[in-house]
C-alpha positions as CSV (number, residue, x, y, z in Angstrom):
1,M,0.0,0.0,0.0
2,S,1.5,3.3,-1.1
3,F,-1.1,5.6,0.5
4,S,-2.1,6.8,3.9
5,T,-4.9,8.8,5.3
6,F,-4.9,11.6,7.7
7,G,-7.2,14.0,9.6
8,T,-7.0,17.8,9.5
9,A,-9.2,20.5,11.1
10,G,-12.6,18.9,10.3
11,D,-11.4,17.4,7.0
12,A,-9.6,14.2,5.9
13,G,-6.8,13.7,3.5
14,I,-4.8,11.2,1.5
15,R,-1.1,11.0,1.0
16,A,0.2,8.7,-1.8
17,E,3.3,7.9,-3.7
18,A,4.1,5.9,-6.9
19,D,6.5,5.5,-9.8
20,G,4.2,7.5,-12.2
21,L,1.4,9.9,-12.3
22,G,-1.1,7.3,-13.4
23,P,-0.2,4.8,-10.6
24,L,-0.3,7.8,-8.1
25,L,-3.9,8.5,-9.1
26,A,-4.8,4.8,-8.7
27,E,-3.4,4.9,-5.1
28,L,-5.5,8.0,-4.4
29,A,-8.5,6.0,-5.5
30,L,-7.7,3.3,-3.0
31,G,-7.2,6.0,-0.3
32,F,-10.6,7.4,-1.1
33,A,-12.1,3.9,-0.8
34,E,-10.5,3.4,2.6
35,L,-11.9,6.6,3.9
36,S,-15.3,5.9,2.5
37,S,-15.6,2.4,4.1
38,P,-13.6,0.3,6.6
39,E,-14.7,-2.7,4.5
40,H,-13.1,-3.6,1.2
41,A,-15.3,-3.7,-1.9
42,E,-15.3,-6.6,-4.3
43,P,-14.0,-5.8,-7.9
44,V,-17.3,-7.0,-9.5
45,E,-18.1,-4.0,-11.7
46,T,-16.0,-1.6,-13.8
47,R,-16.2,2.1,-14.5
48,G,-14.1,3.9,-17.0
49,L,-13.1,7.5,-16.6
50,T,-11.5,9.9,-19.1
51,L,-10.6,13.3,-17.8
52,A,-8.4,16.2,-18.9
53,A,-6.6,18.9,-16.9
54,R,-3.9,21.5,-17.3
55,E,-1.6,20.1,-14.6
56,P,-1.2,17.1,-12.2
57,G,-2.8,18.7,-9.2
58,E,-5.9,19.6,-11.1
59,L,-6.1,16.1,-12.5
60,A,-5.9,14.6,-9.0
61,V,-8.7,16.8,-7.7
62,R,-10.9,16.2,-10.8
63,F,-10.3,12.4,-10.5
64,L,-11.2,12.2,-6.8
65,N,-14.3,14.3,-7.4
66,E,-15.4,11.9,-10.1
67,L,-15.1,9.1,-7.4
68,V,-17.1,11.2,-5.0
69,F,-19.8,11.5,-7.7
70,L,-19.8,7.7,-8.3
71,A,-20.1,7.1,-4.6
72,D,-23.0,9.6,-4.2
73,S,-24.9,8.6,-7.3
74,E,-24.4,4.9,-7.4
75,G,-22.9,4.0,-4.0
76,F,-19.9,2.9,-6.0
77,L,-16.9,1.9,-3.8
78,P,-13.6,1.3,-5.6
79,A,-11.7,-1.9,-5.0
80,A,-8.9,-1.5,-7.6
81,A,-7.8,1.1,-10.0
82,E,-5.6,1.4,-13.1
83,A,-4.8,4.8,-14.5
84,E,-2.7,6.1,-17.4
85,V,-1.9,9.7,-18.0
86,K,-0.7,11.2,-21.3
87,A,0.2,14.6,-22.5
88,K,-2.5,16.0,-24.8
89,D,-3.2,19.5,-26.2
90,G,-0.8,21.2,-23.9
91,G,-2.3,19.5,-20.8
92,L,-2.9,16.0,-19.5
93,E,-5.4,13.3,-20.2
94,L,-6.3,10.5,-17.8
95,E,-7.7,7.1,-18.8
96,A,-8.7,5.2,-15.7
97,T,-10.4,1.9,-15.1
98,I,-12.0,1.5,-11.6
99,K,-13.2,-1.8,-10.4
100,G,-15.5,-2.0,-7.4
101,E,-19.1,-2.4,-6.2
102,A,-22.2,-0.3,-6.9
103,A,-24.7,0.1,-4.1
104,A,-21.8,-1.0,-1.8
105,F,-23.0,1.1,1.1
106,G,-26.1,-1.0,1.5
107,R,-23.8,-4.0,2.1
108,R,-20.7,-2.3,3.6
109,A,-20.2,-0.1,6.6
110,R,-20.0,3.5,5.7
111,G,-16.9,5.4,6.7
112,L,-16.6,9.1,6.1
113,L,-19.0,10.9,3.7
114,V,-16.6,12.7,1.4
115,K,-18.2,15.8,-0.1
116,A,-15.3,16.9,-2.4
117,A,-11.6,16.9,-3.1
118,T,-10.2,20.4,-2.5
119,Y,-7.3,22.5,-3.7
120,H,-6.6,23.5,-0.1
121,G,-3.1,22.3,0.8
122,L,-2.9,20.3,-2.5
123,K,0.6,18.9,-3.3
124,V,1.3,16.8,-6.3
125,K,4.9,16.6,-7.5
126,E,7.5,14.5,-9.1
127,S,11.1,14.1,-7.9
128,G,13.6,11.7,-9.3
129,G,10.9,9.7,-11.1
130,R,8.8,9.3,-7.9
131,W,5.4,11.0,-7.7
132,T,3.9,12.1,-4.4
133,A,0.5,13.7,-3.6
134,E,-1.3,15.1,-0.6
135,V,-5.0,15.9,-1.1
136,V,-7.4,17.3,1.5
137,L,-11.0,16.1,1.2
138,D,-14.0,18.0,2.5
139,I,-16.1,15.8,4.7
């Protein structure tokens, strides 16, 4: 596991690290799942996401907010994630595959109710080929 969660002044956060931006976003998805439920989802359904952003931090926030939307609208809880990021049109494009369970909160204990990923204290950077992120979530 290359992520951890933390609490901060009424909010929660995820720290992650990986060998690429795509894998980093996949780790953030698993951190989101851990905050959302203490029970692990089964990878029985798949959701595909395609997102664009100008820079890595914006991509991380948009990606997590898509997971918040899936959790709110479908009760979808991620179990596994794969993500690939490519340069496109002067920005970045994410292609992600998320496996998990819809209506999971009817079968799994609910953890924190995440309202949104925020830009407050956002850190996404690369150093020596290793990517790190810290994202605060509004709960």
